[in-house]
C-alpha positions in Angstrom: -27.9 -4.8 8.4 -25.4 -7.1 10.0 -25.3 -7.2 13.8 -22.0 -5.6 14.9 -20.5 -7.3 17.9 -18.3 -5.6 20.4 -14.5 -5.6 20.0 -11.6 -3.8 21.6 -8.3 -2.1 20.7 -5.5 -3.0 23.0 -3.8 -0.7 25.5 -5.2 2.4 23.8 -2.7 2.1 20.9 -4.2 3.3 17.7 -7.4 3.9 19.5 -8.7 6.3 16.9 -8.9 3.6 14.2 -12.0 3.3 12.3 -5.3 0.7 4.7 -4.4 -4.3 3.8 -1.4 -5.3 3.5 -1.0 -5.1 -0.3 2.7 -5.7 -0.3 3.7 -7.1 -3.7 5.4 -10.5 -3.9 8.7 -9.8 -5.6 10.5 -13.1 -6.3 9.1 -16.3 -7.7 11.4 -19.4 -7.6 10.2 -22.1 -10.0 12.2 -24.6 -12.0 10.2 -23.8 -15.1 9.4 -20.2 -14.4 11.9 -18.4 -16.6 10.6 -16.2 -19.3 13.6 -16.6 -21.6 13.1 -18.9 -24.5 16.7 -20.3 -24.9 19.0 -21.6 -22.2 21.8 -19.3 -23.4 19.6 -16.3 -22.8 19.1 -17.1 -19.1 20.7 -14.8 -16.5 22.9 -16.2 -13.9 20.1 -16.2 -11.4 17.7 -17.9 -13.7 20.2 -20.7 -14.3 20.6 -21.1 -10.5 16.8 -21.3 -10.1 16.8 -24.4 -12.4 18.8 -26.4 -10.0 17.8 -24.8 -6.7 17.8 -26.8 -3.5 14.1 -27.5 -2.6 14.6 -25.9 0.8 15.3 -22.5 -0.9 12.0 -22.4 -2.6 10.3 -23.2 0.7 12.2 -20.5 2.6 11.6 -17.9 -0.1 7.8 -18.7 -0.1 7.7 -18.3 3.6 9.7 -15.1 3.5 7.4 -13.6 0.9 4.4 -14.7 2.9 5.8 -13.0 6.0 6.5 -9.8 4.0 2.9 -9.8 2.8 1.7 -10.1 6.4 4.0 -7.2 7.4 6.2 -9.5 9.5 9.5 -7.9 8.3 11.7 -9.5 10.9 10.6 -13.0 10.0 10.9 -12.2 6.3 14.5 -11.0 6.9 15.4 -14.0 9.0 14.1 -16.4 6.3 16.3 -14.7 3.7 19.2 -15.5 6.0 18.1 -19.2 5.8 18.1 -19.0 2.0 21.6 -17.6 1.9 22.9 -20.3 4.3 21.9 -22.8 1.6 22.5 -20.8 -1.6 25.0 -18.0 -0.7 25.4 -16.8 -4.3 21.7 -16.5 -5.2 20.6 -13.0 -5.8 16.9 -13.5 -5.0 17.1 -13.2 -1.2 19.2 -10.0 -1.5 16.5 -8.6 -3.8 13.9 -9.4 -1.3 15.9 -7.8 1.5 16.1 -4.7 -0.6 12.4 -4.5 -0.8 12.0 -5.1 2.9 14.5 -2.4 3.8 12.8 0.0 1.4 9.4 -0.7 3.1 11.1 -0.1 6.5 12.3 3.3 5.2 16.0 2.3 5.4 17.2 3.4 2.0 20.9 2.9 2.5 20.4 -0.7 3.6 18.1 -1.2 0.7 20.5 0.2 -1.8 23.3 -2.0 -0.4 21.2 -5.1 -0.9 20.4 -4.1 -4.5 24.1 -3.5 -5.1 24.8 -7.0 -3.9 22.1 -8.3 -6.3 23.8 -6.6 -9.2 27.2 -7.9 -8.2 25.8 -11.4 -8.2 23.8 -10.9 -11.4 24.3 -7.7 -13.5 21.2 -8.7 -15.5 18.8 -9.1 -12.6 15.5 -7.5 -13.5 14.1 -4.9 -11.2 17.2 -4.1 -9.1 18.1 -0.9 -10.9 14.5 0.1 -11.1 14.0 -0.2 -7.3 17.2 1.7 -6.8 15.8 4.4 -9.0 12.6 4.6 -6.9 14.6 5.0 -3.7 16.7 7.8 -5.2 13.6 9.5 -6.5 11.9 9.4 -3.1 15.1 10.8 -1.5 15.2 13.7 -3.9 18.4 12.4 -5.7 16.9 13.0 -9.1 20.0 12.7 -11.4 20.9 9.5 -9.6 17.4 8.2 -10.1 17.7 8.9 -13.9 21.0 7.0 -14.0 19.5 4.0 -12.2 16.4 3.9 -14.3 18.4 4.2 -17.5 20.5 1.2 -16.3 17.3 -0.7 -15.8 16.3 0.2 -19.4 19.3 -1.7 -20.7 18.2 -4.8 -18.7 14.5 -4.7 -19.5 12.6 -1.7 -20.8 9.0 -1.7 -19.5 6.1 0.7 -19.4 6.4 1.0 -15.6 10.1 2.0 -16.0 9.3 4.7 -18.5 6.4 5.9 -16.4 8.8 6.5 -13.4 11.4 8.0 -15.7 8.8 10.5 -16.9 8.0 11.5 -13.3 11.7 12.1 -12.5 12.2 14.2 -15.6 9.1 16.2 -14.8 10.4 16.9 -11.3 13.7 18.0 -12.9 11.9 20.5 -15.0 12.6 18.7 -18.3 9.2 18.5 -19.9 10.4 17.2 -23.3 12.3 14.3 -21.8 9.3 13.6 -19.5 6.9 13.6 -22.4 9.1 11.2 -24.4 9.3 8.8 -21.5 5.5 8.8 -21.0 4.9 8.3 -24.7 7.3 5.3 -24.6 5.3 3.9 -21.7 2.1 4.2 -23.7 3.7 2.8 -26.8 4.7 -0.3 -24.9 1.4 -0.6 -23.2 -1.5 1.6 -24.5 -3.6 0.4 -21.5 -1.3 2.0 -18.9 -3.9 4.4 -17.5 -1.3 6.0 -15.2 0.9 6.9 -18.1 -2.0 8.6 -19.8 -2.9 10.5 -16.6 0.7 11.6 -15.9 1.1 12.7 -19.5 -2.1 14.6 -19.2 -0.9 16.4 -16.1 2.4 17.3 -17.9 0.4 18.7 -20.8 -1.6 20.8 -18.4 1.5 22.2 -16.8 2.9 23.1 -20.2 -0.4 24.8 -21.1 -1.9 22.4 -23.6 -5.2 21.9 -21.9 -6.9 20.1 -24.8 -4.2 17.5 -25.0 -4.2 17.2 -21.2 -8.0 16.5 -21.2 -7.7 14.0 -24.0 -5.1 11.9 -22.2 -6.9 12.2 -18.9 -10.1 11.0 -20.4 -8.3 8.1 -22.0 -6.8 7.1 -18.6 -10.3 7.3 -17.1 -11.7 5.2 -19.9 -9.1 2.5 -19.2 -9.7 2.6 -15.5 -13.3 3.7 -14.9 -14.5 4.6 -11.5 -11.1 5.8 -10.2 -12.0 8.8 -8.1 -8.5 10.4 -8.3 -8.9 10.4 -12.1 -12.4 12.0 -11.7 -10.7 14.7 -9.6 -8.1 15.4 -12.3 -10.6 15.5 -15.1 -13.0 17.7 -13.1 -10.2 20.1 -12.2 -9.3 20.3 -15.9 -12.8 21.2 -16.8 -12.9 23.7 -14.0 -9.7 25.4 -15.3 -11.2 25.4 -18.8 -14.3 27.2 -17.6 -16.8 24.3 -18.0 -18.3 24.4 -14.6 -21.1 21.9 -15.3 -18.7 19.3 -16.5 -16.4 20.1 -13.6 -19.2 19.4 -11.1 -20.1 16.2 -13.0 -16.7 14.8 -12.3 -15.8 16.5 -9.0 -18.9 15.6 -7.1 -18.4 11.8 -7.1 -14.7 12.3 -6.4 -15.5 14.5 -3.4 -18.2 12.1 -2.1 -15.8 9.2 -2.3 -12.7 11.1 -1.0 -13.9 13.0 2.1 -10.3 14.1 2.9 -9.2 15.1 -0.6 -8.5 18.9 -0.3 -8.4 19.6 -4.0 -11.6 17.7 -4.9 -13.6 19.6 -2.2 -12.0 23.0 -2.9 -12.5 22.8 -6.7 -16.0 21.5 -6.4 -16.8 24.3 -4.0 -15.5 26.9 -6.4 -17.3 25.4 -9.3 -20.6 25.4 -7.3 -20.0 29.1 -6.4 -19.5 30.0 -10.0 -22.9 28.5 -10.8 -24.6 30.3 -8.0 -25.0 27.3 -5.8 -23.5 28.9 -2.7 -25.3 26.8 -0.1 -24.0 23.6 -1.7 -20.5 25.1 -2.0 -20.0 26.1 1.7 -19.7 22.6 3.2 -17.2 21.5 0.5 -15.0 24.6 1.1 -15.1 24.0 4.8 -14.1 20.4 4.3 -11.3 21.6 2.0 -9.9 23.7 4.9 -10.1 20.8 7.3 -8.6 18.4 4.8 -5.7 20.7 4.3 -5.0 20.7 8.0 -5.2 16.9 8.2 -2.9 16.5 5.2 -0.4 18.8 7.0 -0.6 16.4 10.0 0.2 13.5 7.7 3.1 15.4 6.1 4.5 16.2 9.5 4.2 12.6 10.6 5.9 11.4 7.4 8.7 13.9 8.0 9.1 12.5 11.6 9.6 8.9 10.4 12.0 10.1 7.8 14.1 11.7 10.5 13.7 8.8 13.0 13.0 5.6 11.0 13.7 3.4 14.0 11.3 5.2 16.4 8.3 2.9 16.9 6.0 5.6 18.2 6.6 7.8 15.2 5.3 5.1 12.9 2.3 4.5 15.2 1.5 8.2 15.0 1.8 8.2 11.2 -0.5 5.2 11.1 -3.0 7.0 13.3 -3.2 10.1 11.2 -3.3 8.2 7.9 -6.2 6.1 9.2 -8.1 9.3 10.2 -8.0 10.5 6.7 -9.0 7.1 5.4 -5.7 6.2 3.9 -6.2 2.7 5.2 -3.6 0.7 3.3 -0.9 3.3 4.1 -1.9 3.2 7.7 -1.6 -0.6 7.9 1.8 -0.4 6.2 3.0 2.2 8.6 1.7 0.2 11.6 3.5 -2.9 10.2 6.8 -1.0 10.3 6.1 0.0 13.9 5.4 -3.6 14.7 8.6 -4.7 13.1 10.4 -2.5 15.6 8.6 -4.2 18.5 7.7 -7.6 17.2 7.0 -9.2 20.6 4.4 -6.6 21.4 1.2 -8.8 21.2 -1.0 -5.8 21.9 0.2 -4.2 18.7 -0.1 -7.6 16.9 -3.8 -7.6 17.9 -4.2 -4.0 16.8 -2.8 -4.8 13.4 -5.2 -7.7 13.1 -8.0 -5.3 14.0 -6.9 -2.9 11.3 -6.8 -5.6 8.7 -10.4 -6.7 9.6 -11.7 -3.2 9.6 -10.2 -2.4 6.3 -11.9 -5.5 4.8 -9.1 -8.0 4.7 -10.9 -10.3 7.1 -8.9 -13.5 6.1 -5.6 -11.8 6.9 -6.9 -10.5 10.2 -8.2 -13.8 11.3 -4.9 -15.5 10.4 -3.0 -13.0 12.5 -5.4 -13.4 15.5 -4.9 -17.2 15.3 -1.1 -16.8 15.2 -1.2 -14.6 18.3 -3.4 -17.0 20.2 -1.2 -20.0 19.5 1.5 -18.1 21.4 -0.5 -16.1 23.9 -3.8 -17.9 24.5 -4.5 -15.9 27.6 -5.1 -12.7 25.6 -8.9 -12.4 26.1 -9.3 -9.3 23.8 -7.8 -11.3 21.0 -10.4 -14.1 21.5 -13.0 -11.4 21.6 -11.9 -9.8 18.4 -11.4 -13.1 16.5 -14.9 -14.0 17.3 -16.1 -10.6 16.1 -14.3 -11.1 12.8 -16.0 -14.5 12.4 -19.4 -13.2 13.4 -19.3 -10.3 11.0 -18.2 -12.6 8.2 -21.3 -14.8 8.9 -19.3 -17.6 10.4 -21.4 -18.0 13.5 -20.3 -21.4 14.5 -16.6 -20.3 14.5 -17.6 -17.1 16.4 -19.4 -19.1 19.1 -16.6 -21.6 19.5 -14.0 -18.7 19.7 -15.9 -16.8 22.4 -16.6 -19.9 24.4 -12.8 -20.7 24.2 -12.1 -17.2 25.5 -14.4 -17.8 28.5 -12.2 -20.8 29.5 -9.5 -18.2 30.2 -11.8 -15.6 31.7 -15.1 -17.1 32.8 -16.6 -13.8 34.1 -15.9 -11.7 31.0 -19.0 -9.7 30.4 -18.3 -8.7 26.8 -17.7 -12.4 25.8 -21.0 -13.4 27.5 -22.9 -10.5 25.9 -21.6 -11.4 22.4 -22.7 -15.0 22.9 -26.1 -13.9 24.1 -26.4 -11.5 21.1 -25.4 -14.2 18.7 -28.0 -16.6 20.1 -30.7 -13.9 19.7 -29.6 -13.1 16.2 -29.7 -16.8 15.2 -33.2 -17.2 16.8 -34.5 -14.5 14.5 -33.1 -16.1 11.3 
């Protein structure tokens, strides 16, 4: 077992932490990167990319990197730099739409995407993203219209998957089924399309078809615990308790805060006379339901006050407690964007990245903080911990020794150095 060195959260913020910043890069500027085969098939944006100012590519790359790191303010500022050089390029407006969407500012996001389409009506992904925003906001007919417009630009399996979800929410199962089937026709390996079609079949009462599609989704994406839950719940509903337990048990073990997995597993165990095994799962289901309500309340709070930093911090806290680590990191990144000069929060986000397993991103953030605020002792401490737990002992030692230059009497830094020496002596 690795030696765990002491670290600290800052100013008590997010102190209950025990989800890395997987923000998708959305725009690639490359002179030869266009997918169209003929020059006359290129969109306006694709033609502009062929003769782009080299500064634009650099600005866009930096903006995307900032977005990946959750530094939304820097990402937005860099899109302004792009527009100062290329004011009619749609790419920076598209990136701004993604940033505003992540910041839970739907109207600003929609305005950015509208600008994209004014500059280039054939821009791929703009209508799609607008459809997702309308869907999240409950504007279902508008979502259908946006997604159908995207279909005219570029029909994809992901487009039809989202369209199927919207139709299902509208209570139009036939249209939903057709959309899911189109997604599968375009990409038979789209596991999510199989799973969503399976759930639609379950809702319409065709349990055999539901099970067939769900099993196919799980075959494509083995080991997905959410899929195990869906299949186990189907078997439970069909009365096959043994099969239900077979699928629900690993799902419940891997998802300690999944209310449905624990409840259905508990009920299946009761039906087979295994009452003692059932009780802890039913108790956990009750607890998970309460925790999910706390998450729902926190999400409602940020919807109401999207510019309230503390609401985002609270959402991050409760998501972390139920082990939704990536969502917690994303929420904390939004909070940080509302208070970017808060270096205590910067350090906390780095801690979260490290604890979620994205050690490289966490180390990079610690280093960025220390370049600006080298007197932050806890950041030196936590950077060294990240190095030590990654097995980079020389870097850990150098980091803690550097921290002692700013606080020669720091007991935790000294203890970590002593513990590191003892660990190396045993190896």
